[in-house]
Residue frames as qw, qx, qy, qz and C-alpha x, y, z in Angstrom:
[[0.210, 0.788, -0.184, 0.548, -6.11, -29.29, -3.23],
 [0.586, -0.087, -0.587, 0.552, -3.75, -29.28, -0.28],
 [0.360, -0.874, -0.326, -0.020, -4.62, -27.43, 2.89],
 [0.433, 0.470, -0.228, 0.735, -2.46, -24.35, 3.51],
 [0.528, -0.711, -0.396, 0.242, -1.97, -23.25, 7.10],
 [0.234, 0.751, -0.106, 0.608, -0.99, -19.65, 7.76],
 [0.370, 0.063, -0.611, 0.697, 0.85, -18.50, 10.90],
 [0.314, -0.738, -0.592, 0.078, -1.37, -17.67, 13.86],
 [0.125, 0.608, -0.082, 0.779, -1.61, -14.04, 14.95],
 [0.305, -0.222, -0.678, 0.631, -1.40, -12.93, 18.55],
 [0.152, -0.844, -0.510, -0.066, -4.16, -11.02, 20.27],
 [0.444, -0.200, -0.087, 0.869, -3.01, -7.40, 20.25],
 [0.076, 0.133, 0.227, 0.962, -3.91, -3.77, 19.95],
 [0.166, -0.675, -0.716, -0.065, -7.33, -3.79, 21.61],
 [0.166, 0.175, -0.066, 0.968, -8.34, -0.16, 21.86],
 [0.087, 0.367, 0.600, -0.706, -10.91, 2.09, 23.40],
 [0.362, 0.705, 0.580, -0.188, -13.95, 3.94, 22.18],
 [0.453, 0.514, 0.355, 0.636, -14.22, 6.15, 19.10],
 [0.144, -0.698, -0.184, 0.677, -13.46, 9.85, 19.38],
 [0.506, 0.706, 0.398, 0.295, -14.48, 12.07, 16.47],
 [0.361, -0.428, 0.088, 0.824, -12.09, 14.82, 15.34],
 [0.440, 0.846, 0.297, -0.048, -12.73, 17.70, 12.97],
 [0.558, -0.098, 0.247, 0.786, -10.41, 19.54, 10.60],
 [0.103, 0.663, 0.136, -0.729, -10.77, 23.17, 9.66],
 [0.272, 0.487, -0.476, -0.679, -10.10, 22.60, 5.95],
 [0.294, 0.069, 0.950, 0.075, -11.92, 19.28, 5.57],
 [0.357, 0.092, -0.360, -0.857, -14.16, 19.73, 2.52],
 [0.675, -0.195, -0.618, -0.353, -15.90, 16.39, 3.03],
 [0.217, -0.506, 0.547, -0.631, -16.39, 16.82, 6.76],
 [0.846, -0.186, 0.219, -0.449, -18.54, 13.73, 7.23],
 [0.899, 0.281, -0.331, 0.065, -15.97, 11.34, 5.75],
 [0.380, -0.749, 0.512, -0.181, -13.72, 9.98, 8.48],
 [0.822, 0.251, -0.508, 0.054, -11.33, 7.10, 8.95],
 [0.838, -0.499, -0.123, 0.184, -9.36, 5.26, 11.62],
 [0.081, -0.943, 0.321, 0.017, -6.37, 7.17, 12.96],
 [0.800, -0.325, 0.461, 0.205, -4.23, 4.02, 12.97],
 [0.743, 0.483, 0.292, 0.359, -3.57, 4.34, 9.25],
 [0.168, 0.936, -0.085, 0.297, -2.42, 7.95, 9.55],
 [0.549, -0.748, 0.373, -0.005, -0.20, 7.13, 12.54],
 [0.852, -0.056, 0.431, 0.291, 1.48, 4.28, 10.67],
 [0.591, 0.676, 0.182, 0.400, 2.05, 6.38, 7.54],
 [0.127, -0.963, 0.169, -0.168, 3.41, 9.25, 9.63],
 [0.687, -0.558, 0.440, 0.151, 6.01, 7.00, 11.24],
 [0.806, 0.238, 0.407, 0.357, 6.97, 5.54, 7.87],
 [0.383, 0.856, 0.099, 0.332, 7.34, 8.94, 6.20],
 [0.332, -0.895, 0.293, -0.054, 9.49, 10.21, 9.08],
 [0.791, -0.290, 0.478, 0.251, 11.72, 7.14, 8.75],
 [0.683, 0.478, 0.365, 0.415, 12.07, 8.05, 5.07],
 [0.454, 0.053, 0.013, 0.889, 13.38, 11.51, 5.95],
 [0.131, -0.696, -0.356, -0.609, 10.27, 13.70, 6.29],
 [0.045, 0.218, -0.502, 0.836, 10.00, 16.11, 9.22],
 [0.172, -0.437, -0.869, 0.155, 7.35, 14.94, 11.68],
 [0.001, -0.530, -0.362, 0.767, 6.35, 18.46, 12.72],
 [0.200, 0.279, -0.390, -0.855, 5.79, 19.54, 9.10],
 [0.247, -0.179, -0.889, -0.341, 3.66, 16.50, 8.32],
 [0.145, -0.518, -0.751, 0.383, 1.49, 17.08, 11.38],
 [0.055, 0.480, 0.100, -0.870, 1.12, 20.76, 10.59],
 [0.203, 0.115, -0.620, -0.749, 0.09, 20.03, 6.99],
 [0.338, -0.302, -0.861, -0.231, -2.61, 17.60, 8.14],
 [0.375, -0.502, 0.131, -0.768, -3.71, 19.68, 11.15],
 [0.873, -0.307, -0.375, -0.063, -3.28, 16.56, 13.29],
 [0.222, -0.744, 0.537, -0.329, -1.41, 16.11, 16.57],
 [0.278, 0.242, -0.919, 0.141, 0.34, 13.14, 18.15],
 [0.343, 0.063, 0.695, -0.629, -2.53, 13.01, 20.63],
 [0.689, 0.322, -0.066, -0.646, -5.01, 12.68, 17.76],
 [0.698, 0.370, -0.583, -0.191, -3.13, 9.61, 16.54],
 [0.189, -0.435, 0.795, -0.378, -2.51, 7.91, 19.88],
 [0.600, 0.120, 0.715, -0.337, -5.54, 5.60, 19.58],
 [0.123, -0.048, 0.798, 0.588, -5.95, 3.62, 16.35],
 [0.065, 0.559, 0.821, 0.094, -9.75, 3.75, 16.60],
 [0.015, 0.622, 0.180, -0.762, -9.95, 7.54, 16.88],
 [0.521, 0.651, 0.505, 0.221, -11.78, 8.94, 13.84],
 [0.220, -0.504, 0.177, 0.816, -9.95, 11.58, 11.84],
 [0.550, 0.686, 0.056, -0.473, -11.08, 13.40, 8.67],
 [0.845, 0.280, 0.345, 0.297, -10.19, 11.60, 5.43],
 [0.363, 0.892, -0.025, 0.266, -8.99, 14.97, 4.14],
 [0.383, -0.830, 0.405, -0.036, -6.46, 15.14, 6.98],
 [0.814, -0.150, 0.519, 0.213, -5.03, 11.76, 5.97],
 [0.672, 0.626, 0.263, 0.296, -4.85, 12.86, 2.33],
 [0.059, 0.963, -0.191, 0.181, -3.02, 16.03, 3.36],
 [0.637, -0.598, 0.480, 0.081, -0.60, 13.94, 5.41],
 [0.826, 0.174, 0.449, 0.295, 0.18, 11.74, 2.40],
 [0.461, 0.835, 0.110, 0.278, 0.60, 14.73, 0.09],
 [0.213, -0.919, 0.320, -0.089, 2.99, 16.35, 2.55],
 [0.761, -0.363, 0.511, 0.165, 4.98, 13.12, 2.90],
 [0.759, 0.442, 0.353, 0.324, 5.31, 12.77, -0.86],
 [0.225, 0.943, -0.051, 0.238, 6.39, 16.40, -1.17],
 [0.442, -0.805, 0.395, -0.012, 8.97, 16.02, 1.59],
 [0.719, -0.253, 0.607, 0.224, 10.51, 12.84, 0.18],
 [0.284, 0.562, -0.475, -0.614, 9.99, 13.53, -3.51],
 [0.011, -0.083, 0.983, 0.164, 8.69, 9.97, -3.88],
 [0.604, -0.032, -0.145, -0.783, 5.18, 9.47, -5.30],
 [0.715, -0.043, -0.685, -0.134, 5.41, 5.75, -4.46],
 [0.032, -0.360, 0.659, -0.660, 5.72, 6.52, -0.74],
 [0.699, -0.114, 0.304, -0.638, 2.21, 5.35, 0.22],
 [0.893, 0.226, -0.321, -0.222, 2.49, 2.24, -1.95],
 [0.507, 0.358, -0.695, 0.363, 5.80, 1.23, -0.38],
 [0.295, -0.311, 0.555, -0.713, 4.41, 1.95, 3.07],
 [0.846, -0.023, 0.071, -0.528, 1.46, -0.39, 2.47],
 [0.850, 0.283, -0.443, -0.018, 3.67, -3.17, 1.12],
 [0.444, 0.341, -0.650, 0.514, 6.00, -2.96, 4.12],
 [0.268, -0.243, 0.526, -0.770, 3.51, -2.72, 7.01],
 [0.127, -0.216, -0.967, 0.046, 0.92, -4.93, 8.70],
 [0.345, -0.485, -0.394, -0.701, -2.81, -4.20, 8.65],
 [0.647, -0.529, -0.548, 0.037, -3.43, -5.72, 12.08],
 [0.478, -0.218, -0.306, 0.794, -1.13, -3.10, 13.64],
 [0.006, -0.096, -0.128, -0.987, -3.39, -0.28, 12.40],
 [0.553, -0.122, -0.156, -0.809, -6.98, -1.43, 12.67],
 [0.593, -0.053, 0.695, -0.404, -9.33, -3.82, 14.42],
 [0.802, 0.467, -0.047, -0.369, -10.38, -4.74, 10.87],
 [0.444, 0.577, -0.685, 0.014, -6.93, -6.16, 10.27],
 [0.243, -0.285, 0.844, -0.384, -7.11, -8.21, 13.44],
 [0.755, 0.221, 0.397, -0.472, -10.46, -9.63, 12.36],
 [0.694, 0.570, -0.362, -0.249, -9.09, -10.51, 8.92],
 [0.291, 0.484, -0.809, 0.161, -6.23, -12.46, 10.47],
 [0.375, -0.095, 0.794, -0.470, -8.57, -14.25, 12.85],
 [0.757, 0.292, -0.057, -0.581, -10.81, -15.40, 9.96],
 [0.818, -0.102, 0.566, -0.021, -10.92, -19.00, 8.76],
 [0.648, 0.262, 0.537, 0.472, -10.17, -18.44, 5.05],
 [0.168, -0.062, 0.242, 0.954, -9.72, -15.73, 2.44],
 [0.217, -0.485, -0.594, -0.604, -13.42, -15.71, 1.39],
 [0.479, -0.675, -0.533, 0.177, -14.36, -15.48, 5.07],
 [0.408, -0.404, -0.100, 0.813, -11.88, -12.68, 5.68],
 [0.070, 0.191, 0.411, 0.889, -13.21, -10.81, 2.64],
 [0.338, -0.654, -0.616, -0.280, -16.75, -11.00, 4.05],
 [0.499, -0.655, -0.344, 0.452, -15.48, -9.51, 7.30],
 [0.344, -0.129, 0.157, 0.917, -13.51, -6.83, 5.49],
 [0.107, -0.431, -0.505, -0.740, -16.67, -5.73, 3.69],
 [0.462, -0.676, -0.574, -0.023, -18.70, -5.92, 6.89],
 [0.496, -0.720, -0.174, 0.453, -16.30, -3.76, 8.90],
 [0.547, 0.413, 0.200, 0.700, -14.95, -1.60, 6.06],
 [0.092, -0.885, -0.162, -0.427, -16.38, 1.54, 7.58],
 [0.680, -0.698, -0.002, 0.224, -14.26, 1.12, 10.69],
 [0.673, -0.080, 0.242, 0.694, -11.22, 1.63, 8.47],
 [0.052, -0.204, 0.183, 0.960, -12.58, 4.45, 6.30],
 [0.496, 0.591, 0.428, -0.471, -15.81, 5.90, 4.94],
 [0.082, -0.223, 0.686, 0.687, -15.84, 4.96, 1.24],
 [0.634, 0.376, 0.266, -0.621, -19.18, 5.43, -0.55],
 [0.252, -0.082, 0.888, 0.376, -19.85, 2.55, -2.98],
 [0.436, 0.101, -0.326, -0.833, -22.35, 2.87, -5.87],
 [0.683, -0.087, -0.559, -0.462, -25.56, 0.86, -5.66],
 [0.702, -0.503, 0.302, -0.404, -25.05, -0.23, -2.07],
 [0.906, 0.209, -0.363, 0.062, -22.64, -2.98, -3.14],
 [0.790, -0.515, 0.071, 0.325, -19.79, -4.39, -1.08],
 [0.032, -0.862, 0.389, 0.322, -16.42, -2.68, -1.52],
 [0.019, 0.465, -0.845, -0.265, -14.73, -5.90, -2.69],
 [0.879, 0.160, 0.235, -0.383, -16.10, -8.90, -4.58],
 [0.390, -0.280, 0.818, 0.316, -14.72, -12.10, -6.12],
 [0.703, 0.528, 0.016, -0.476, -15.59, -12.69, -9.77],
 [0.673, -0.095, 0.675, 0.286, -14.77, -15.64, -12.04],
 [0.505, 0.694, -0.239, -0.455, -13.79, -15.31, -15.69],
 [0.803, 0.332, -0.493, -0.040, -13.25, -18.83, -16.95],
 [0.814, -0.132, -0.430, 0.367, -10.33, -20.22, -14.97],
 [0.273, 0.338, -0.274, 0.858, -9.37, -16.77, -13.68],
 [0.385, -0.718, -0.549, 0.187, -10.48, -15.40, -10.32],
 [0.236, 0.500, -0.017, 0.833, -10.56, -11.61, -9.90],
 [0.292, -0.564, -0.524, 0.568, -10.79, -9.51, -6.76],
 [0.160, 0.624, 0.370, 0.670, -12.79, -6.47, -7.90],
 [0.191, -0.318, -0.390, 0.843, -12.75, -3.11, -6.09],
 [0.100, 0.717, 0.643, 0.251, -16.11, -1.35, -6.48],
 [0.219, -0.645, -0.136, 0.719, -14.78, 1.98, -5.31],
 [0.489, 0.834, 0.218, -0.134, -15.83, 4.55, -7.97],
 [0.700, 0.128, 0.241, 0.660, -13.24, 5.04, -10.72],
 [0.001, 0.960, 0.167, -0.227, -12.33, 8.73, -10.43],
 [0.590, 0.747, -0.159, 0.262, -9.07, 8.67, -12.36],
 [0.219, -0.804, 0.497, -0.242, -6.84, 8.75, -9.26],
 [0.720, 0.265, -0.637, 0.069, -4.27, 6.06, -8.52],
 [0.011, -0.487, 0.666, -0.565, -3.40, 6.44, -4.86],
 [0.660, -0.189, 0.457, -0.565, -6.32, 4.74, -3.08],
 [0.926, 0.241, -0.116, -0.266, -6.65, 1.95, -5.64],
 [0.620, 0.461, -0.593, 0.228, -3.02, 0.92, -5.74],
 [0.151, -0.426, 0.672, -0.586, -2.84, 1.06, -1.93],
 [0.808, -0.092, 0.246, -0.528, -5.92, -1.16, -1.55],
 [0.934, 0.265, -0.232, -0.064, -4.57, -3.92, -3.77],
 [0.375, 0.549, -0.623, 0.413, -1.09, -3.57, -2.31],
 [0.482, -0.418, 0.519, -0.568, -2.58, -4.23, 1.14],
 [0.962, 0.041, 0.090, -0.253, -3.96, -7.61, 0.02],
 [0.769, 0.485, -0.369, 0.190, -0.67, -8.49, -1.65],
 [0.087, 0.620, -0.599, 0.500, 1.51, -7.51, 1.30],
 [0.692, -0.347, 0.425, -0.469, -0.49, -9.55, 3.80],
 [0.983, 0.142, 0.067, -0.099, -0.21, -12.71, 1.71],
 [0.567, 0.632, -0.449, 0.278, 3.45, -12.19, 0.87],
 [0.160, -0.560, 0.649, -0.490, 4.28, -12.30, 4.55],
 [0.776, -0.174, 0.406, -0.451, 1.91, -15.15, 5.44],
 [0.849, 0.096, 0.515, 0.078, 2.60, -17.61, 2.63],
 [0.117, 0.727, -0.422, -0.528, 5.28, -16.47, 0.15],
 [0.283, -0.138, 0.904, 0.290, 5.34, -19.96, -1.35],
 [0.251, 0.555, 0.778, 0.154, 1.84, -19.41, -2.76],
 [0.092, -0.058, 0.104, 0.989, 1.81, -15.95, -4.45],
 [0.266, 0.563, 0.619, -0.478, -1.57, -14.28, -4.09],
 [0.320, 0.741, -0.037, -0.589, -1.32, -11.85, -7.03],
 [0.678, 0.160, 0.621, 0.360, -1.26, -12.84, -10.72],
 [0.273, 0.389, 0.398, 0.785, -2.28, -9.74, -12.73],
 [0.063, -0.553, -0.415, 0.720, -3.63, -6.24, -12.10],
 [0.176, 0.581, 0.518, 0.603, -6.13, -4.08, -14.00],
 [0.179, -0.531, -0.370, 0.741, -6.54, -0.41, -13.01],
 [0.312, 0.813, 0.483, 0.090, -8.71, 2.34, -14.42],
 [0.122, -0.929, 0.085, 0.339, -6.14, 5.12, -13.99],
 [0.614, 0.731, -0.262, 0.141, -3.30, 6.21, -16.28],
 [0.790, 0.031, -0.363, 0.494, 0.29, 5.25, -15.37],
 [0.387, -0.912, -0.080, 0.105, 1.28, 7.20, -12.24],
 [0.153, 0.898, -0.410, 0.046, 4.64, 9.00, -11.95],
 [0.331, -0.530, 0.777, -0.077, 6.19, 5.92, -10.37],
 [0.915, 0.236, 0.032, -0.324, 4.80, 3.37, -12.86],
 [0.555, 0.568, -0.603, 0.083, 8.38, 2.30, -13.65],
 [0.133, -0.385, 0.799, -0.443, 8.50, 0.83, -10.12],
 [0.822, -0.034, 0.088, -0.561, 5.37, -1.32, -10.56],
 [0.823, 0.238, -0.515, -0.033, 7.31, -4.39, -11.82],
 [0.303, 0.310, -0.711, 0.553, 9.45, -4.26, -8.68],
 [0.305, -0.149, 0.516, -0.787, 6.61, -3.54, -6.26],
 [0.787, 0.095, 0.146, -0.592, 3.58, -5.40, -7.68],
 [0.262, -0.336, 0.889, 0.170, 5.58, -8.11, -9.54],
 [0.502, 0.406, 0.764, -0.008, 2.70, -8.85, -11.94],
 [0.202, 0.309, 0.507, 0.779, 1.56, -7.56, -15.36],
 [0.064, 0.552, 0.443, -0.704, -0.42, -4.32, -15.00],
 [0.216, 0.519, 0.605, 0.564, -3.04, -3.01, -17.45],
 [0.050, -0.327, -0.248, 0.911, -3.62, 0.74, -17.14],
 [0.377, 0.181, -0.164, -0.893, -6.78, 2.60, -18.23],
 [0.105, -0.175, -0.971, -0.124, -8.84, -0.56, -17.81],
 [0.400, -0.476, -0.423, -0.659, -12.61, -0.54, -17.43],
 [0.746, -0.612, -0.194, -0.178, -12.38, -1.64, -13.80],
 [0.055, -0.678, 0.654, -0.330, -10.02, -1.98, -10.85],
 [0.964, -0.141, 0.017, -0.224, -9.34, -5.66, -10.26],
 [0.125, -0.622, 0.772, -0.020, -6.59, -8.00, -9.09],
 [0.864, 0.114, -0.439, -0.219, -6.34, -11.51, -10.52],
 [0.454, -0.591, 0.590, -0.311, -5.59, -13.86, -7.64],
 [0.189, 0.251, -0.949, -0.036, -4.30, -17.38, -7.20],
 [0.701, -0.262, -0.373, -0.549, -7.39, -19.69, -7.07],
 [0.564, -0.035, -0.760, 0.320, -5.74, -21.75, -4.35],
 [0.026, 0.064, -0.487, 0.871, -6.79, -19.08, -1.86],
 [0.592, -0.228, -0.246, -0.733, -10.47, -19.85, -2.38],
 [0.876, -0.225, -0.399, -0.149, -10.04, -23.12, -0.48],
 [0.515, 0.249, -0.587, 0.573, -6.97, -22.61, 1.71],
 [0.571, -0.718, -0.398, 0.005, -7.54, -22.54, 5.48],
 [0.086, 0.736, -0.338, 0.580, -6.10, -19.89, 7.80],
 [0.576, -0.134, -0.697, 0.405, -4.52, -21.17, 10.97],
 [0.021, 0.104, -0.335, 0.936, -5.51, -17.87, 12.60],
 [0.508, -0.315, -0.385, -0.704, -9.19, -18.82, 12.41],
 [0.265, -0.145, -0.847, 0.438, -9.99, -19.43, 16.08],
 [0.252, -0.682, -0.595, -0.343, -13.57, -18.88, 17.23],
 [0.473, -0.696, -0.365, 0.399, -12.67, -17.40, 20.62],
 [0.355, -0.300, 0.141, 0.874, -10.25, -14.84, 19.19],
 [0.033, 0.334, 0.581, 0.742, -12.54, -14.02, 16.27],
 [0.307, -0.724, -0.609, -0.103, -15.45, -13.48, 18.67],
 [0.421, -0.607, -0.206, 0.641, -13.47, -11.07, 20.83],
 [0.238, -0.120, 0.332, 0.905, -12.45, -8.98, 17.84],
 [0.085, -0.439, -0.646, -0.619, -15.90, -8.90, 16.22],
 [0.335, -0.744, -0.554, 0.167, -17.64, -7.93, 19.47],
 [0.340, -0.518, -0.016, 0.785, -15.21, -5.03, 19.80],
 [0.118, 0.040, 0.518, 0.846, -15.75, -4.06, 16.15],
 [0.155, -0.606, -0.720, -0.300, -19.54, -4.30, 16.45],
 [0.320, -0.739, -0.385, 0.450, -19.44, -1.90, 19.39],
 [0.246, -0.359, 0.225, 0.872, -17.38, 0.57, 17.34],
 [0.010, 0.290, 0.685, 0.669, -19.79, 0.29, 14.41],
 [0.233, -0.718, -0.656, 0.014, -22.73, 0.90, 16.72],
 [0.297, -0.656, -0.165, 0.674, -21.06, 4.01, 18.10],
 [0.159, -0.100, 0.459, 0.868, -20.38, 5.31, 14.58],
 [0.093, -0.489, -0.751, -0.435, -24.00, 4.69, 13.62],
 [0.267, -0.736, -0.532, 0.322, -25.19, 6.61, 16.68],
 [0.225, -0.536, 0.070, 0.810, -23.29, 9.66, 15.42],
 [0.246, 0.260, 0.673, 0.647, -24.76, 9.50, 11.92],
 [0.279, 0.472, 0.237, -0.802, -27.01, 12.28, 10.70],
 [0.670, 0.587, 0.445, -0.096, -29.40, 12.25, 7.77],
 [0.281, 0.897, -0.263, -0.217, -27.01, 14.63, 6.00],
 [0.207, -0.569, 0.779, 0.160, -24.03, 12.27, 6.36],
 [0.609, 0.153, 0.778, -0.020, -26.07, 9.26, 5.20],
 [0.573, 0.767, 0.250, -0.146, -27.39, 11.13, 2.16],
 [0.089, 0.853, -0.459, -0.233, -23.91, 12.44, 1.37],
 [0.424, -0.318, 0.835, 0.145, -22.49, 8.93, 1.35],
 [0.616, 0.434, 0.658, -0.001, -25.21, 7.73, -1.03],
 [0.393, 0.897, 0.039, -0.200, -24.89, 10.80, -3.26],
 [0.130, -0.736, 0.603, 0.281, -21.12, 10.48, -3.52],
 [0.539, -0.061, 0.826, 0.154, -21.46, 6.93, -4.75],
 [0.459, 0.542, 0.679, 0.187, -23.90, 7.89, -7.52],
 [0.013, -0.737, -0.039, 0.675, -22.97, 11.52, -8.19],
 [0.128, -0.266, 0.649, 0.701, -21.84, 10.82, -11.76],
 [0.199, 0.428, 0.866, 0.169, -25.39, 9.73, -12.68],
 [0.025, -0.364, -0.287, -0.886, -26.63, 13.31, -12.72],
 [0.503, -0.389, 0.022, -0.771, -30.11, 13.94, -11.35],
 [0.176, 0.048, -0.935, 0.305, -30.44, 11.79, -8.24],
 [0.517, -0.460, -0.519, -0.501, -33.81, 10.52, -7.06],
 [0.309, -0.429, 0.512, -0.677, -34.90, 11.26, -3.52],
 [0.907, -0.096, 0.016, -0.409, -37.15, 8.19, -3.67],
 [0.865, 0.259, -0.397, 0.165, -34.21, 5.93, -4.60],
 [0.212, 0.492, -0.569, 0.625, -31.93, 7.50, -2.00],
 [0.583, -0.360, 0.350, -0.639, -34.54, 7.01, 0.71],
 [0.968, 0.024, -0.121, -0.219, -35.04, 3.40, -0.36],
 [0.683, 0.391, -0.502, 0.358, -31.28, 2.73, -0.31],
 [0.009, 0.417, -0.563, 0.713, -31.17, 4.16, 3.23],
 [0.286, -0.263, -0.912, 0.134, -34.05, 1.95, 4.36],
 [0.077, 0.438, 0.496, -0.746, -36.58, 4.72, 4.97],
 [0.356, 0.726, 0.583, 0.083, -39.58, 6.30, 3.24],
 [0.333, 0.503, 0.177, 0.778, -39.34, 9.45, 1.16],
 [0.338, -0.827, -0.204, -0.401, -41.42, 11.28, 3.76],
 [0.766, -0.583, -0.063, 0.262, -39.11, 10.21, 6.59],
 [0.651, 0.052, 0.122, 0.747, -36.01, 11.34, 4.70],
 [0.081, 0.686, 0.233, 0.685, -37.65, 14.68, 3.84],
 [0.530, -0.811, -0.169, -0.181, -38.56, 15.22, 7.48],
 [0.793, -0.417, 0.000, 0.445, -35.11, 14.34, 8.81],
 [0.512, 0.266, 0.165, 0.800, -33.36, 16.61, 6.34],
 [0.128, -0.779, -0.241, -0.564, -35.77, 19.43, 7.14],
 [0.673, -0.723, -0.133, 0.080, -35.00, 19.00, 10.85],
 [0.706, -0.283, 0.142, 0.634, -31.32, 19.45, 9.97],
 [0.038, 0.802, 0.015, -0.595, -32.08, 22.58, 7.98],
 [0.013, -0.399, 0.664, 0.632, -31.55, 21.39, 4.40],
 [0.810, 0.361, 0.154, -0.435, -33.51, 20.08, 1.42],
 [0.844, 0.043, 0.474, 0.248, -32.49, 17.20, -0.83],
 [0.585, 0.732, 0.186, 0.297, -32.06, 19.43, -3.88],
 [0.054, -0.952, 0.255, -0.159, -30.00, 22.07, -2.09],
 [0.682, -0.528, 0.496, 0.101, -27.80, 19.40, -0.54],
 [0.824, 0.300, 0.384, 0.289, -27.19, 17.79, -3.95],
 [0.382, 0.875, 0.018, 0.298, -26.22, 21.15, -5.43],
 [0.303, -0.875, 0.363, -0.108, -23.92, 21.98, -2.52],
 [0.822, -0.261, 0.471, 0.183, -22.23, 18.57, -2.72],
 [0.719, 0.559, 0.232, 0.341, -21.56, 19.12, -6.42],
 [0.092, 0.953, -0.153, 0.243, -20.04, 22.52, -5.58],
 [0.553, -0.701, 0.451, -0.008, -17.74, 21.12, -2.90],
 [0.850, -0.006, 0.469, 0.240, -16.66, 18.19, -5.03],
 [0.567, 0.778, 0.096, 0.254, -16.01, 20.46, -8.03],
 [0.065, -0.916, 0.348, -0.187, -13.56, 22.49, -5.98],
 [0.746, -0.433, 0.505, 0.034, -12.06, 19.31, -4.56],
 [0.846, 0.307, 0.355, 0.252, -11.44, 17.77, -7.99],
 [0.439, 0.844, -0.001, 0.307, -10.14, 20.96, -9.59],
 [0.299, -0.875, 0.363, -0.119, -7.91, 21.90, -6.65],
 [0.825, -0.288, 0.466, 0.139, -6.29, 18.46, -6.70],
 [0.202, 0.707, -0.494, -0.464, -5.32, 19.01, -10.34],
 [0.436, -0.126, 0.884, 0.109, -5.98, 15.36, -11.23],
 [0.399, 0.503, 0.750, 0.160, -8.86, 15.84, -13.68],
 [0.127, 0.168, 0.323, 0.922, -9.83, 18.34, -16.38],
 [0.371, 0.123, 0.211, -0.896, -12.88, 20.60, -16.38],
 [0.661, 0.089, -0.486, -0.565, -14.65, 18.21, -18.77],
 [0.510, -0.019, -0.846, 0.152, -13.78, 15.20, -16.60],
 [0.034, 0.081, 0.607, -0.790, -15.00, 17.04, -13.51],
 [0.539, 0.081, -0.101, -0.832, -18.29, 17.75, -15.26],
 [0.677, 0.022, -0.682, -0.275, -18.70, 14.03, -15.97],
 [0.360, -0.022, -0.815, 0.454, -17.80, 12.97, -12.43],
 [0.161, 0.146, 0.459, -0.861, -20.39, 15.38, -11.05],
 [0.321, 0.441, 0.835, -0.078, -23.13, 14.09, -13.37],
 [0.274, 0.651, -0.006, -0.708, -23.46, 17.03, -15.74],
 [0.797, 0.455, 0.398, -0.007, -24.63, 16.10, -19.24],
 [0.635, 0.597, 0.045, 0.487, -22.11, 18.44, -20.84],
 [0.545, -0.108, -0.243, 0.796, -19.21, 20.64, -19.79],
 [0.014, -0.420, -0.147, -0.895, -21.08, 23.88, -20.61],
 [0.595, -0.627, -0.373, -0.337, -23.76, 23.01, -18.04],
 [0.741, -0.374, -0.306, 0.466, -21.05, 22.51, -15.42],
 [0.366, 0.162, -0.027, 0.916, -19.41, 25.83, -16.30],
 [0.283, -0.579, -0.258, -0.720, -22.76, 27.63, -15.86],
 [0.736, -0.582, -0.345, -0.028, -23.28, 25.96, -12.47],
 [0.682, -0.155, -0.216, 0.681, -19.73, 26.83, -11.42],
 [0.115, 0.385, 0.066, 0.913, -20.33, 30.49, -12.29],
 [0.532, -0.632, -0.300, -0.478, -23.48, 30.41, -10.16],
 [0.805, -0.441, -0.310, 0.248, -21.52, 28.92, -7.23],
 [0.645, -0.321, -0.029, 0.693, -18.42, 31.12, -7.41],
 [0.146, 0.911, 0.082, -0.376, -19.13, 34.04, -9.74],
 [0.086, 0.706, -0.585, -0.389, -16.36, 32.96, -12.10],
 [0.855, 0.311, -0.348, -0.228, -15.46, 30.19, -14.54],
 [0.940, -0.294, 0.077, 0.157, -13.54, 27.02, -13.53],
 [0.721, 0.387, -0.041, 0.573, -10.54, 28.18, -15.58],
 [0.021, 0.752, -0.153, 0.641, -10.46, 31.61, -13.95],
 [0.737, -0.627, 0.089, -0.238, -10.95, 30.04, -10.51],
 [0.940, -0.082, 0.016, 0.330, -7.95, 27.79, -11.05],
 [0.552, 0.483, -0.042, 0.679, -5.83, 30.73, -12.19],
 [0.332, -0.903, -0.071, -0.261, -6.57, 32.79, -9.07],
 [0.222, 0.618, -0.586, 0.475, -3.69, 33.86, -6.81]]
């Protein structure tokens, strides 16, 4: 197989230390992400005709919040920004087009590391290693976010993000891989086919134009079939000195994030990944977090919460999150939250709110 050399990337965008922001309406307050993604989307949406002031107001962000790409902002603020941009432009494909037309290295140190890697498998290892610097995404079973799987002659890039029926995050993730390779080596297309677990989104008629590959909706997994040539192709950007500079910077950011972690945030991340399983084991959660059951119990107690109460409260918050978004039914919400049947979820919802899910949705 011939050796493919990709264009070298310049050293750019080195940024300062992490600053944590909060948002008044952030339901999942411990889930944060890099501000660089929000800043890039904001600029794109404004160029598409949206009013900058309205987008910022909807997300409760300011230009100062977005000045440093490594600043941490609430994931909910980013989601509100996207929703406002789609509403302003009337285009549900806005985020997808934004991803396909922008460069990852301009938004995140993770992107700079990817482009300084020696090959696609190497870059994928780094992407998994530094994924948290881009966004907090709980993954079931402690697995990596992305993995390569073979099926005969086919090679698939599988996204282990939980399948929750939504299309936005999944299509954007795969579009990011595609866009980077389209710019770097258009003569060797990266994408060959796409499988997604969600139903056709409102802009599915644009998928042939944007993804340019066959797409299977309502699949059992989220996966992109890729050109096998990229398993062996070398990246010209893979220079040890540049890679070392980027990874040292990223390691420092990861260390700072870890220093801010609480037992509550760690447990929340693990619970979110496995919430659909129903009754979660404190023993298993402690083991996944690398501590004993007694240590986890003590740390949670010091923070004023018990494992059972926290599980119940997380279910409550996620129930309102799912139902408010209008993407899933009451029965689907019950499944996603790990209830054995919808009636059990309805009883729990009455205990949380004093009313049924249907009546809660119909409120003024």
